[in-house]
C-alpha positions as CSV (number, residue, x, y, z in Angstrom):
1,M,119.0,112.4,113.0
2,A,120.1,111.8,109.9
3,S,119.6,114.1,107.2
4,R,117.1,113.4,104.3
5,P,117.1,114.6,100.6
6,A,115.7,118.2,99.9
7,E,112.8,116.5,98.1
8,A,112.4,113.2,100.1
9,A,109.7,110.7,99.1
10,V,106.7,108.9,100.5
11,L,108.4,105.1,100.5
12,I,106.0,102.3,99.7
13,A,107.2,99.1,100.6
14,G,105.0,96.6,99.3
15,A,104.2,94.4,95.8
16,Y,102.7,94.8,92.8
17,A,99.5,92.8,91.9
18,V,97.4,92.4,88.7
19,D,93.7,93.0,89.6
20,L,91.7,91.0,87.4
21,V,88.5,92.7,87.8
22,L,85.1,90.9,87.1
23,T,82.2,93.1,87.3
24,D,78.1,93.1,86.7
25,L,78.0,89.7,88.0
26,R,74.8,88.2,87.1
27,G,74.6,86.2,90.1
28,P,75.7,85.2,93.4
29,V,79.1,83.8,93.5
30,R,79.1,80.5,95.2
31,A,80.8,76.9,95.3
32,G,79.7,74.5,92.5
33,A,77.9,77.1,90.8
34,E,79.3,79.1,87.8
35,V,78.2,82.8,87.4
36,W,78.6,85.1,84.0
37,A,80.1,88.8,84.5
38,D,79.4,91.0,82.1
39,G,82.5,93.0,82.6
40,L,86.2,92.4,82.9
41,D,89.1,94.6,83.2
42,M,92.7,93.6,84.2
43,V,94.4,96.9,86.4
44,P,97.7,97.4,88.3
45,G,97.0,96.9,91.6
46,G,98.3,96.1,95.0
47,A,100.9,98.6,96.2
48,F,101.3,99.7,92.7
49,T,97.9,102.2,93.6
50,L,99.7,103.6,96.3
51,A,102.7,104.9,94.4
52,M,100.4,105.7,91.4
53,G,98.0,107.4,93.1
54,L,100.8,109.4,95.5
55,H,102.6,110.5,91.6
56,R,99.0,111.7,90.6
57,L,98.8,113.9,93.2
58,G,102.0,115.7,92.6
59,R,103.9,113.6,95.7
60,R,107.6,111.9,94.8
61,A,106.8,108.5,95.6
62,V,109.8,105.8,95.6
63,W,108.3,102.1,95.2
64,A,110.0,99.0,96.8
65,A,108.6,96.3,94.1
66,D,109.8,93.2,92.6
67,F,109.5,92.0,88.8
68,G,110.2,89.3,86.9
69,T,109.8,88.1,83.3
70,D,106.3,87.0,83.2
71,L,103.2,89.1,81.3
72,F,102.0,90.2,84.6
73,S,105.3,92.1,85.7
74,R,105.8,93.3,82.4
75,A,102.1,95.1,82.5
76,V,102.4,96.6,85.6
77,L,106.2,98.0,84.6
78,A,104.7,99.4,81.4
79,A,101.8,101.0,83.5
80,A,104.2,102.5,85.8
81,R,106.3,103.9,82.8
82,Q,103.2,105.1,81.3
83,E,102.4,107.1,84.3
84,G,105.9,108.2,84.6
85,M,106.7,106.9,88.0
86,E,110.1,106.7,89.8
87,E,111.7,103.7,89.6
88,A,114.7,103.7,92.2
89,G,113.1,101.0,94.4
90,F,112.5,98.5,91.5
91,R,114.6,95.0,91.8
92,H,114.2,92.6,88.4
93,H,114.2,89.2,88.9
94,P,115.3,86.6,86.1
95,R,112.4,84.1,86.7
96,P,108.8,85.0,87.0
97,V,107.2,86.9,89.9
98,R,103.6,86.4,89.6
99,N,100.8,88.5,91.8
100,V,97.7,88.1,90.8
101,T,94.3,88.9,92.2
102,V,90.7,87.8,90.7
103,A,88.5,89.8,91.8
104,L,84.4,89.3,91.9
105,S,82.9,93.0,92.2
106,D,79.2,94.0,92.4
107,A,77.9,97.1,93.7
108,K,77.9,96.4,97.6
109,D,81.2,94.1,97.8
110,R,83.8,91.9,96.3
111,A,85.2,88.6,96.7
112,M,88.7,87.7,96.1
113,I,91.1,85.4,94.7
114,A,95.2,85.9,94.9
115,H,98.2,84.1,93.7
116,E,101.8,85.3,94.6
117,D,104.9,83.8,93.8
118,P,107.3,84.0,97.2
119,V,110.4,86.6,96.4
120,A,112.3,87.8,99.6
121,A,111.7,91.5,99.9
122,R,114.2,93.9,101.0
123,P,114.1,94.5,104.9
124,P,112.2,97.3,105.4
125,A,115.0,99.1,107.7
126,E,117.5,98.5,105.0
127,L,114.9,100.8,102.4
128,I,114.3,103.5,104.8
129,D,118.1,104.0,105.6
130,A,118.7,103.8,101.9
131,F,115.9,106.4,100.7
132,R,115.5,108.7,104.0
133,P,111.5,109.1,103.0
134,S,109.9,111.7,105.4
135,V,106.8,108.8,105.0
136,V,106.7,105.1,105.0
137,M,103.7,103.9,104.0
138,L,103.3,99.9,105.1
139,P,100.2,98.4,103.2
140,F,99.3,95.8,105.6
141,L,99.6,94.8,109.6
142,Q,103.1,93.5,110.5
143,Y,104.9,92.8,113.4
144,G,107.9,90.7,114.4
145,P,111.8,91.6,114.6
146,D,111.9,92.6,111.2
147,T,109.1,95.5,111.7
148,T,110.8,96.2,114.9
149,D,113.5,97.2,113.4
150,A,112.3,98.8,110.5
151,L,110.4,101.3,112.7
152,K,113.4,102.0,115.3
153,T,115.1,103.4,111.9
154,A,112.2,105.2,110.9
155,A,112.0,107.1,114.4
156,R,116.3,107.5,113.7
157,H,115.7,109.2,110.5
158,G,112.2,111.5,111.8
159,T,110.4,109.0,109.4
160,R,107.0,109.2,109.7
161,V,105.3,106.2,109.5
162,F,101.2,105.0,107.9
163,M,100.1,101.4,108.3
164,D,96.8,100.1,106.9
165,C,95.8,96.6,107.9
166,Q,94.5,95.0,105.0
167,D,92.9,92.2,106.5
168,H,96.3,90.4,107.9
169,P,96.4,88.6,110.8
170,G,96.5,89.6,114.6
171,H,95.1,91.6,117.1
172,I,96.1,93.8,120.1
173,G,95.6,91.2,122.5
174,M,99.5,90.2,120.9
175,D,102.2,91.7,122.5
176,D,104.0,91.6,119.0
177,V,101.2,93.6,117.7
178,R,100.7,96.0,120.6
179,E,104.4,97.1,120.0
180,T,103.9,97.6,116.5
181,L,100.9,100.1,116.7
182,G,102.7,101.6,119.6
183,R,105.9,102.7,117.0
184,V,103.6,103.9,114.1
185,D,101.9,107.2,113.6
186,V,99.1,106.7,111.7
187,F,96.8,102.9,111.9
188,A,93.6,102.8,109.1
189,P,91.9,99.6,109.2
190,N,88.6,99.2,107.1
191,E,85.5,99.0,110.0
192,S,85.3,94.7,109.9
193,E,89.4,95.0,110.4
194,A,89.4,97.4,113.3
195,L,86.6,95.0,114.9
196,R,88.8,91.9,114.3
197,V,91.7,93.7,115.4
198,T,90.3,95.1,118.6
199,G,87.5,92.5,119.5
200,A,85.1,95.6,119.8
201,A,81.7,95.2,119.2
202,T,81.3,98.8,118.0
203,V,83.4,101.1,115.5
204,E,83.7,103.6,118.6
205,E,84.6,101.0,121.0
206,A,87.1,100.3,118.5
207,L,88.6,103.6,117.5
208,A,88.7,104.1,121.4
209,L,91.0,101.1,122.1
210,L,93.1,101.7,118.9
211,C,93.9,105.5,120.2
212,E,95.1,103.8,123.4
213,L,98.3,102.7,121.4
214,V,98.5,104.8,118.1
215,P,98.4,108.5,117.8
216,T,96.1,108.7,114.9
217,V,93.6,105.8,114.1
218,V,91.8,106.1,111.0
219,I,88.5,103.9,110.5
220,K,87.4,103.5,106.7
221,R,83.9,103.1,106.3
222,G,83.2,102.7,102.7
223,P,80.0,104.3,101.5
224,A,80.0,105.5,105.0
225,G,82.6,107.4,104.8
226,A,85.5,107.2,107.0
227,V,86.1,108.3,111.5
228,A,89.1,109.1,112.7
229,A,90.6,110.1,116.1
230,A,94.0,111.8,117.0
231,N,95.4,113.3,120.5
232,G,91.6,113.6,121.8
233,H,90.3,114.7,118.5
234,R,87.8,113.2,116.8
235,A,86.7,113.9,112.9
236,V,83.9,112.0,110.5
237,Q,83.6,112.6,107.4
238,G,81.0,111.0,105.3
239,S,80.8,110.4,101.4
240,P,79.4,111.2,98.6
241,A,76.4,108.9,96.7
242,V,78.3,107.7,93.6
243,P,77.5,104.8,90.9
244,V,80.1,101.9,92.2
245,V,81.6,99.9,89.6
246,D,84.3,98.1,91.6
247,T,85.3,98.7,95.0
248,T,89.1,96.8,94.5
249,G,91.4,99.7,95.1
250,A,89.0,102.1,97.2
251,G,91.0,101.7,100.1
252,D,94.5,102.2,99.3
253,C,93.1,105.2,97.1
254,F,91.8,106.6,100.3
255,N,94.8,106.2,101.9
256,V,96.8,108.5,99.2
257,G,94.8,111.3,99.7
258,F,94.9,110.9,103.1
259,V,98.6,111.1,103.3
260,H,98.4,113.2,100.6
261,R,97.1,116.0,103.0
262,W,98.6,114.5,106.2
263,I,102.3,114.9,104.6
264,D,101.7,118.8,105.0
265,G,100.6,118.4,108.2
266,S,96.6,119.6,107.2
267,P,93.7,119.6,110.2
268,L,92.6,116.0,110.4
269,E,89.6,116.9,108.8
270,D,90.9,117.8,105.9
271,C,93.0,114.7,105.6
272,L,89.5,112.7,106.1
273,A,88.2,114.5,103.5
274,A,90.9,114.4,100.9
275,G,90.8,110.5,101.6
276,V,87.3,109.9,101.1
277,A,87.0,111.8,98.0
278,C,89.7,110.2,96.6
279,G,88.2,106.4,97.8
280,A,84.8,107.6,96.8
281,A,86.5,108.3,93.0
282,A,88.1,105.1,92.9
283,V,84.8,102.8,92.9
284,T,83.7,104.6,90.4
285,G,85.7,102.5,87.5
286,P,87.7,99.4,88.1
287,G,90.4,98.6,90.2
288,S,92.5,102.1,90.7
289,G,92.0,103.5,87.3
290,N,90.2,106.3,88.3
291,A,92.7,107.4,91.0
292,L,92.1,111.4,90.9
293,G,95.0,113.3,89.8
294,V,95.6,117.1,91.6
295,S,93.8,119.1,89.2
296,E,90.6,116.7,90.0
297,L,90.9,116.7,93.7
298,P,89.3,119.9,94.3
299,A,86.2,119.0,92.6
300,W,85.7,115.8,94.4
301,L,86.5,117.8,97.8
302,T,83.5,120.1,96.9
303,R,81.2,116.5,96.3
304,L,81.3,115.7,99.9
305,P,78.4,115.9,102.5
306,H,79.4,118.6,104.9
């Protein structure tokens, strides 16, 4: 196994987004109709949320991201620099690299429309070789030769892998998906994603099916909290009742809280509690703007139902 730097980082491999968040909708969103929103915010999102959230919790995060000459790239770069985030993984291109998501959000859910300028990302295996992280966070379900190479490289360096789903296509009936999930350490879909990926009828069935492939499975359940299982041990954590402004970025903030505790080898219950606390705090503001800092997390943990 290759050695890693003394201050090994969490590596986040994923694109930025700018979230244009429209809240307080005056009616339902439907084709052919105009609906007014009383709230509007423009906030950095995408993998920015993971890197920023970990940074606020005092973790060293290396974010591999691409930026261009467009105003959206400039806005996210400015936000990253204001947060004091590390820039070792940034690449700059002499053309626009726009990544924009319009989120139409109410207290129950959101509709999203996204645009992303194509750019060839650095292969994850190359990034793991370069930065030797202790943990790599993959923001969505990915599979195929490049992903397999990355996971083999992670295993060679002793790097643990946390993978979200983000509603990307794929299911456990596919050989490539099963191979990928068999190589990650944590898989963390939300409830609807878990049901789709497994074809299960219930969360409990989905959890059982995924646990046949992945050492640790986490299923995020929004206002119902989260459930997880690892090595035959099951844990459940409810969520506190909070005023919901926008659910955009809440799942990513949950991931940040979970990984923050998981890095240290904390019990599954503590990892879930930190995840739910960070996710609950996130929905009280637009986008990821209310991501918790390290000094704020303890107070939010006391608000969790037991």
